[in-house]
Biopython code that builds the backbone (N, CA, C, O; Angstrom):
import numpy as np
from Bio.PDB.StructureBuilder import StructureBuilder

atoms = [
    (1, "MET", "N", (0.741, -1.291, 0.120)),
    (1, "MET", "CA", (-0.713, 0.080, -0.486)),
    (1, "MET", "C", (1.093, 1.276, 0.275)),
    (1, "MET", "O", (2.136, 1.113, 0.908)),
    (2, "LYS", "N", (0.364, 2.260, -0.366)),
    (2, "LYS", "CA", (0.996, 3.422, -0.749)),
    (2, "LYS", "C", (0.962, 4.815, 0.459)),
    (2, "LYS", "O", (-0.046, 5.486, 0.680)),
    (3, "SER", "N", (1.717, 4.930, 0.834)),
    (3, "SER", "CA", (1.993, 5.767, 2.497)),
    (3, "SER", "C", (0.419, 6.639, 1.840)),
    (3, "SER", "O", (-0.597, 5.993, 1.585)),
    (4, "ILE", "N", (0.465, 7.388, 1.750)),
    (4, "ILE", "CA", (-0.711, 8.318, 0.813)),
    (4, "ILE", "C", (-2.046, 7.557, 1.250)),
    (4, "ILE", "O", (-2.715, 8.102, 2.128)),
    (5, "THR", "N", (-2.491, 6.359, 0.724)),
    (5, "THR", "CA", (-3.337, 6.100, 0.763)),
    (5, "THR", "C", (-3.632, 5.607, 2.645)),
    (5, "THR", "O", (-4.650, 5.649, 3.336)),
    (6, "VAL", "N", (-2.021, 5.108, 2.986)),
    (6, "VAL", "CA", (-2.044, 4.434, 4.789)),
    (6, "VAL", "C", (-2.683, 5.996, 5.221)),
    (6, "VAL", "O", (-3.747, 6.168, 5.815)),
    (7, "ILE", "N", (-1.905, 6.881, 4.841)),
    (7, "ILE", "CA", (-2.013, 8.126, 5.493)),
    (7, "ILE", "C", (-4.160, 9.306, 6.135)),
    (7, "ILE", "O", (-4.711, 9.961, 7.019)),
    (8, "GLY", "N", (-4.378, 8.481, 4.268)),
    (8, "GLY", "CA", (-6.434, 9.252, 4.303)),
    (8, "GLY", "C", (-6.893, 7.896, 5.332)),
    (8, "GLY", "O", (-7.913, 8.054, 6.003)),
    (9, "MET", "N", (-6.359, 6.958, 5.415)),
    (9, "MET", "CA", (-6.963, 6.123, 6.609)),
    (9, "MET", "C", (-7.336, 6.145, 7.801)),
    (9, "MET", "O", (-8.334, 5.800, 8.434)),
    (10, "ILE", "N", (-5.915, 6.826, 8.096)),
    (10, "ILE", "CA", (-5.951, 7.296, 9.737)),
    (10, "ILE", "C", (-7.032, 8.212, 9.328)),
    (10, "ILE", "O", (-8.206, 7.864, 9.451)),
    (11, "LEU", "N", (-6.682, 9.442, 8.817)),
    (11, "LEU", "CA", (-7.563, 10.536, 8.797)),
    (11, "LEU", "C", (-8.507, 10.106, 8.224)),
    (11, "LEU", "O", (-7.773, 10.227, 7.243)),
    (12, "VAL", "N", (-9.542, 9.663, 7.780)),
    (12, "VAL", "CA", (-10.922, 8.797, 7.608)),
    (12, "VAL", "C", (-10.952, 8.642, 8.800)),
    (12, "VAL", "O", (-11.389, 9.668, 9.320)),
    (13, "VAL", "N", (-10.586, 7.480, 9.908)),
    (13, "VAL", "CA", (-10.885, 6.864, 11.706)),
    (13, "VAL", "C", (-10.286, 7.978, 12.254)),
    (13, "VAL", "O", (-11.135, 8.718, 12.749)),
    (14, "LEU", "N", (-9.540, 8.251, 12.324)),
    (14, "LEU", "CA", (-9.240, 9.615, 13.792)),
    (14, "LEU", "C", (-10.834, 10.687, 13.164)),
    (14, "LEU", "O", (-11.522, 11.287, 13.989)),
    (15, "GLY", "N", (-11.088, 10.718, 11.952)),
    (15, "GLY", "CA", (-12.234, 12.451, 12.205)),
    (15, "GLY", "C", (-14.115, 11.064, 12.948)),
    (15, "GLY", "O", (-15.139, 11.048, 13.630)),
    (16, "LEU", "N", (-13.356, 10.392, 12.187)),
    (16, "LEU", "CA", (-15.164, 9.091, 12.666)),
    (16, "LEU", "C", (-14.951, 9.112, 13.732)),
    (16, "LEU", "O", (-16.023, 9.106, 14.336)),
    (17, "LEU", "N", (-13.482, 9.155, 14.901)),
    (17, "LEU", "CA", (-13.090, 9.463, 16.639)),
    (17, "LEU", "C", (-13.411, 10.503, 16.538)),
    (17, "LEU", "O", (-13.904, 10.533, 17.666)),
    (18, "ALA", "N", (-13.534, 11.163, 16.287)),
    (18, "ALA", "CA", (-14.090, 13.067, 17.012)),
    (18, "ALA", "C", (-15.522, 13.754, 16.627)),
    (18, "ALA", "O", (-15.855, 14.931, 16.491)),
    (19, "PHE", "N", (-16.103, 12.729, 16.529)),
    (19, "PHE", "CA", (-17.410, 12.728, 16.954)),
    (19, "PHE", "C", (-17.170, 11.678, 17.737)),
    (19, "PHE", "O", (-15.977, 11.896, 17.949)),
    (20, "VAL", "N", (-17.475, 10.430, 18.490)),
    (20, "VAL", "CA", (-18.215, 10.735, 19.239)),
    (20, "VAL", "C", (-17.101, 9.955, 20.018)),
    (20, "VAL", "O", (-17.284, 8.751, 20.196)),
    (21, "VAL", "N", (-15.933, 10.560, 20.508)),
    (21, "VAL", "CA", (-15.480, 9.437, 21.305)),
    (21, "VAL", "C", (-14.756, 10.773, 22.069)),
    (21, "VAL", "O", (-13.799, 11.306, 21.506)),
    (22, "PRO", "N", (-15.273, 11.321, 23.436)),
    (22, "PRO", "CA", (-15.230, 12.522, 24.051)),
    (22, "PRO", "C", (-13.847, 12.903, 24.793)),
    (22, "PRO", "O", (-13.227, 12.015, 24.209)),
    (23, "VAL", "N", (-13.291, 13.240, 25.250)),
    (23, "VAL", "CA", (-11.549, 14.675, 25.442)),
    (23, "VAL", "C", (-11.804, 14.250, 27.234)),
    (23, "VAL", "O", (-12.473, 14.888, 28.047)),
    (24, "PRO", "N", (-11.132, 13.154, 27.426)),
    (24, "PRO", "CA", (-11.190, 14.398, 29.273)),
    (24, "PRO", "C", (-10.018, 15.281, 29.100)),
    (24, "PRO", "O", (-9.003, 15.446, 28.423)),
    (25, "GLN", "N", (-10.757, 15.789, 30.147)),
    (25, "GLN", "CA", (-10.185, 16.835, 30.678)),
    (25, "GLN", "C", (-9.881, 16.998, 32.920)),
    (25, "GLN", "O", (-10.605, 16.469, 33.763)),
    (26, "THR", "N", (-8.937, 17.659, 33.128)),
    (26, "THR", "CA", (-8.852, 17.752, 34.383)),
    (26, "THR", "C", (-8.480, 19.268, 35.218)),
    (26, "THR", "O", (-7.748, 20.248, 35.077)),
    (27, "GLU", "N", (-9.123, 18.932, 35.808)),
    (27, "GLU", "CA", (-8.813, 21.109, 36.429)),
    (27, "GLU", "C", (-8.353, 20.576, 38.556)),
    (27, "GLU", "O", (-8.933, 19.867, 39.379)),
    (28, "ASN", "N", (-7.165, 21.354, 38.586)),
    (28, "ASN", "CA", (-7.459, 21.491, 39.775)),
    (28, "ASN", "C", (-7.204, 22.713, 40.227)),
    (28, "ASN", "O", (-6.489, 23.520, 39.632)),
    (29, "HIS", "N", (-7.958, 22.984, 41.649)),
    (29, "HIS", "CA", (-7.964, 24.140, 41.898)),
    (29, "HIS", "C", (-7.734, 24.310, 43.096)),
    (29, "HIS", "O", (-8.643, 24.010, 43.870)),
    (30, "GLY", "N", (-6.761, 24.715, 43.522)),
    (30, "GLY", "CA", (-6.589, 25.306, 45.139)),
    (30, "GLY", "C", (-6.246, 26.105, 46.234)),
    (30, "GLY", "O", (-7.355, 26.614, 46.394)),
    (31, "VAL", "N", (-5.656, 26.527, 46.979)),
    (31, "VAL", "CA", (-5.117, 27.830, 47.756)),
    (31, "VAL", "C", (-4.437, 26.547, 49.090)),
    (31, "VAL", "O", (-4.974, 25.555, 49.582)),
    (32, "LYS", "N", (-3.405, 27.014, 49.252)),
    (32, "LYS", "CA", (-2.494, 27.361, 49.788)),
    (32, "LYS", "C", (-2.106, 28.221, 51.079)),
    (32, "LYS", "O", (-1.131, 28.947, 50.889)),
    (33, "ILE", "N", (-2.783, 28.297, 52.594)),
    (33, "ILE", "CA", (-2.285, 29.546, 53.666)),
    (33, "ILE", "C", (-1.302, 28.459, 54.310)),
    (33, "ILE", "O", (-1.678, 27.359, 54.715)),
    (34, "GLY", "N", (-0.114, 28.886, 54.340)),
    (34, "GLY", "CA", (0.485, 28.032, 55.675)),
    (34, "GLY", "C", (1.064, 26.944, 55.228)),
    (34, "GLY", "O", (1.817, 26.752, 54.273)),
    (35, "ASP", "N", (0.482, 26.036, 56.285)),
    (35, "ASP", "CA", (1.566, 24.793, 55.399)),
    (35, "ASP", "C", (-0.270, 24.406, 54.862)),
    (35, "ASP", "O", (-0.352, 23.737, 53.832)),
    (36, "THR", "N", (-0.764, 24.557, 55.110)),
    (36, "THR", "CA", (-2.398, 23.602, 54.342)),
    (36, "THR", "C", (-2.935, 24.009, 53.114)),
    (36, "THR", "O", (-2.998, 25.158, 52.678)),
    (37, "LYS", "N", (-3.384, 22.781, 52.501)),
    (37, "LYS", "CA", (-2.914, 23.462, 51.529)),
    (37, "LYS", "C", (-5.243, 22.661, 51.059)),
    (37, "LYS", "O", (-5.594, 21.690, 51.730)),
    (38, "ILE", "N", (-6.200, 23.200, 50.109)),
    (38, "ILE", "CA", (-7.062, 22.769, 50.744)),
    (38, "ILE", "C", (-7.999, 22.713, 49.067)),
    (38, "ILE", "O", (-9.082, 23.291, 48.972)),
    (39, "GLY", "N", (-7.486, 22.075, 48.064)),
    (39, "GLY", "CA", (-8.053, 21.254, 46.773)),
    (39, "GLY", "C", (-8.927, 21.399, 46.443)),
    (39, "GLY", "O", (-9.496, 22.122, 47.262)),
    (40, "VAL", "N", (-10.071, 20.981, 45.013)),
    (40, "VAL", "CA", (-10.640, 20.953, 44.678)),
    (40, "VAL", "C", (-10.202, 20.400, 43.159)),
    (40, "VAL", "O", (-9.980, 21.380, 42.447)),
    (41, "GLN", "N", (-9.998, 19.077, 42.396)),
    (41, "GLN", "CA", (-9.671, 18.564, 41.462)),
    (41, "GLN", "C", (-11.717, 18.416, 40.654)),
    (41, "GLN", "O", (-12.753, 18.016, 41.185)),
    (42, "THR", "N", (-11.437, 18.950, 39.282)),
    (42, "THR", "CA", (-12.350, 18.129, 38.591)),
    (42, "THR", "C", (-12.467, 17.258, 36.870)),
    (42, "THR", "O", (-12.237, 17.032, 35.682)),
    (43, "GLN", "N", (-12.867, 17.157, 37.771)),
    (43, "GLN", "CA", (-13.124, 16.236, 35.630)),
    (43, "GLN", "C", (-14.838, 16.345, 34.595)),
    (43, "GLN", "O", (-15.990, 15.955, 34.782)),
    (44, "HIS", "N", (-14.255, 16.945, 33.735)),
    (44, "HIS", "CA", (-15.114, 16.953, 32.551)),
    (44, "HIS", "C", (-15.013, 15.978, 31.182)),
    (44, "HIS", "O", (-13.918, 15.428, 31.056)),
    (45, "SER", "N", (-15.974, 15.704, 30.182)),
    (45, "SER", "CA", (-15.093, 15.264, 29.073)),
    (45, "SER", "C", (-15.853, 15.865, 28.160)),
    (45, "SER", "O", (-17.075, 15.883, 28.309)),
    (46, "GLU", "N", (-15.306, 16.393, 27.180)),
    (46, "GLU", "CA", (-16.273, 17.226, 26.089)),
    (46, "GLU", "C", (-15.425, 16.651, 24.427)),
    (46, "GLU", "O", (-14.441, 16.020, 24.041)),
    (47, "ARG", "N", (-16.310, 17.200, 24.035)),
    (47, "ARG", "CA", (-16.379, 15.903, 22.153)),
    (47, "ARG", "C", (-15.296, 17.454, 21.411)),
    (47, "ARG", "O", (-15.544, 18.652, 21.554)),
    (48, "LEU", "N", (-14.355, 16.936, 20.801)),
    (48, "LEU", "CA", (-14.457, 17.822, 19.718)),
    (48, "LEU", "C", (-15.240, 18.810, 18.998)),
    (48, "LEU", "O", (-16.167, 18.166, 18.508)),
    (49, "PRO", "N", (-15.353, 19.923, 18.701)),
    (49, "PRO", "CA", (-16.226, 20.699, 17.375)),
    (49, "PRO", "C", (-16.119, 19.138, 16.681)),
    (49, "PRO", "O", (-15.343, 18.183, 16.653)),
    (50, "PRO", "N", (-17.816, 19.674, 15.994)),
    (50, "PRO", "CA", (-17.748, 18.501, 14.815)),
    (50, "PRO", "C", (-16.991, 19.218, 13.193)),
    (50, "PRO", "O", (-16.639, 18.553, 12.219)),
    (51, "GLY", "N", (-16.896, 21.167, 13.393)),
    (51, "GLY", "CA", (-15.595, 20.791, 11.971)),
    (51, "GLY", "C", (-14.230, 20.360, 11.997)),
    (51, "GLY", "O", (-13.625, 20.291, 10.927)),
    (52, "VAL", "N", (-13.593, 20.024, 13.197)),
    (52, "VAL", "CA", (-12.863, 19.242, 13.311)),
    (52, "VAL", "C", (-12.492, 18.004, 12.327)),
    (52, "VAL", "O", (-11.587, 17.797, 11.519)),
    (53, "GLY", "N", (-14.390, 16.795, 13.088)),
    (53, "GLY", "CA", (-13.886, 16.293, 12.860)),
    (53, "GLY", "C", (-15.016, 16.197, 11.243)),
    (53, "GLY", "O", (-16.088, 15.698, 11.585)),
    (54, "ALA", "N", (-15.014, 16.473, 9.978)),
    (54, "ALA", "CA", (-15.389, 17.049, 8.982)),
    (54, "ALA", "C", (-14.016, 17.372, 8.401)),
    (54, "ALA", "O", (-13.637, 16.699, 7.443)),
    (55, "VAL", "N", (-13.091, 18.510, 8.972)),
    (55, "VAL", "CA", (-11.629, 18.556, 8.431)),
    (55, "VAL", "C", (-10.775, 17.599, 8.318)),
    (55, "VAL", "O", (-9.882, 17.588, 7.471)),
    (56, "LEU", "N", (-11.074, 16.272, 9.584)),
    (56, "LEU", "CA", (-10.415, 14.973, 9.458)),
    (56, "LEU", "C", (-10.577, 14.486, 8.326)),
    (56, "LEU", "O", (-9.627, 14.408, 7.547)),
    (57, "LEU", "N", (-11.731, 14.087, 8.023)),
    (57, "LEU", "CA", (-12.544, 13.206, 7.612)),
    (57, "LEU", "C", (-12.309, 13.841, 5.742)),
    (57, "LEU", "O", (-11.797, 12.993, 5.012)),
    (58, "ALA", "N", (-12.543, 14.756, 5.288)),
    (58, "ALA", "CA", (-12.747, 15.577, 3.846)),
    (58, "ALA", "C", (-11.296, 15.028, 3.354)),
    (58, "ALA", "O", (-11.037, 14.422, 2.315)),
    (59, "GLY", "N", (-10.026, 15.604, 4.900)),
    (59, "GLY", "CA", (-8.500, 15.309, 4.342)),
    (59, "GLY", "C", (-8.424, 13.933, 4.159)),
    (59, "GLY", "O", (-8.049, 13.483, 3.076)),
    (60, "GLY", "N", (-8.821, 13.011, 5.341)),
    (60, "GLY", "CA", (-8.772, 11.654, 4.121)),
    (60, "GLY", "C", (-10.064, 11.278, 2.687)),
    (60, "GLY", "O", (-9.863, 11.288, 1.473)),
    (61, "VAL", "N", (-10.867, 11.089, 3.167)),
    (61, "VAL", "CA", (-11.199, 10.488, 1.780)),
    (61, "VAL", "C", (-10.432, 12.039, 0.463)),
    (61, "VAL", "O", (-11.011, 12.358, -0.575)),
    (62, "ILE", "N", (-9.533, 12.476, 0.799)),
    (62, "ILE", "CA", (-8.811, 13.532, -0.821)),
    (62, "ILE", "C", (-7.470, 12.485, -0.017)),
    (62, "ILE", "O", (-6.673, 12.403, -0.952)),
    (63, "ALA", "N", (-7.248, 12.203, 0.399)),
    (63, "ALA", "CA", (-6.293, 10.872, 1.136)),
    (63, "ALA", "C", (-5.922, 10.524, -0.407)),
    (63, "ALA", "O", (-5.220, 10.886, -1.352)),
    (64, "LEU", "N", (-7.527, 8.932, 0.277)),
    (64, "LEU", "CA", (-7.420, 8.093, -0.247)),
    (64, "LEU", "C", (-7.951, 8.502, -1.664)),
    (64, "LEU", "O", (-8.250, 7.462, -2.251)),
    (65, "VAL", "N", (-8.137, 9.360, -2.277)),
    (65, "VAL", "CA", (-8.719, 9.265, -3.902)),
    (65, "VAL", "C", (-7.511, 9.296, -4.457)),
    (65, "VAL", "O", (-6.947, 8.439, -5.138)),
    (66, "LEU", "N", (-7.073, 10.598, -4.034)),
    (66, "LEU", "CA", (-4.857, 10.680, -4.783)),
    (66, "LEU", "C", (-4.520, 9.364, -4.599)),
    (66, "LEU", "O", (-4.190, 8.749, -5.613)),
    (67, "GLY", "N", (-4.524, 8.497, -3.035)),
    (67, "GLY", "CA", (-3.791, 7.465, -3.469)),
    (67, "GLY", "C", (-4.028, 6.413, -4.448)),
    (67, "GLY", "O", (-3.297, 5.590, -5.000)),
    (68, "ALA", "N", (-5.555, 6.750, -4.506)),
    (68, "ALA", "CA", (-6.612, 5.412, -5.057)),
    (68, "ALA", "C", (-6.255, 5.114, -6.726)),
    (68, "ALA", "O", (-6.402, 4.040, -7.309)),
    (69, "ARG", "N", (-5.473, 7.081, -7.602)),
    (69, "ARG", "CA", (-5.605, 7.812, -8.380)),
    (69, "ARG", "C", (-4.214, 6.990, -8.906)),
    (69, "ARG", "O", (-4.181, 6.564, -10.061)),
    (70, "LYS", "N", (-3.228, 6.822, -8.111)),
    (70, "LYS", "CA", (-2.059, 7.301, -8.303)),
    (70, "LYS", "C", (-0.900, 6.039, -8.252)),
    (70, "LYS", "O", (0.329, 6.092, -8.305)),
    (71, "ALA", "N", (-2.141, 4.514, -8.086)),
    (71, "ALA", "CA", (-2.082, 3.497, -8.216)),
    (71, "ALA", "C", (-2.181, 2.870, -9.048)),
    (71, "ALA", "O", (-2.059, 1.652, -8.921)),
]
sb = StructureBuilder()
sb.init_structure("model")
sb.init_model(0)
sb.init_chain("A")
sb.init_seg("    ")
for serial, (resi, resn, name, xyz) in enumerate(atoms, 1):
    if name == "N":
        sb.init_residue(resn, " ", resi, " ")
    sb.init_atom(name, np.array(xyz, "f"), 0.0, 1.0, " ", f" {name:<3s}", serial, name[0])
structure = sb.get_structure()
């Protein structure tokens, strides 16, 4: 397989995953007073914007078409 075809497949898979899989994020909030530290850790998951998934999918399809065209 040509490298452009492999790159195209990877981009298509990443584009599909961008629509489905959330990206976890962790934030630490804390206050330190003297030797005492009080903190709260929050976790939430967000999906990537749909535009990112669309760009990855489009790039993957273009790479697959170019790879098939040169074969």
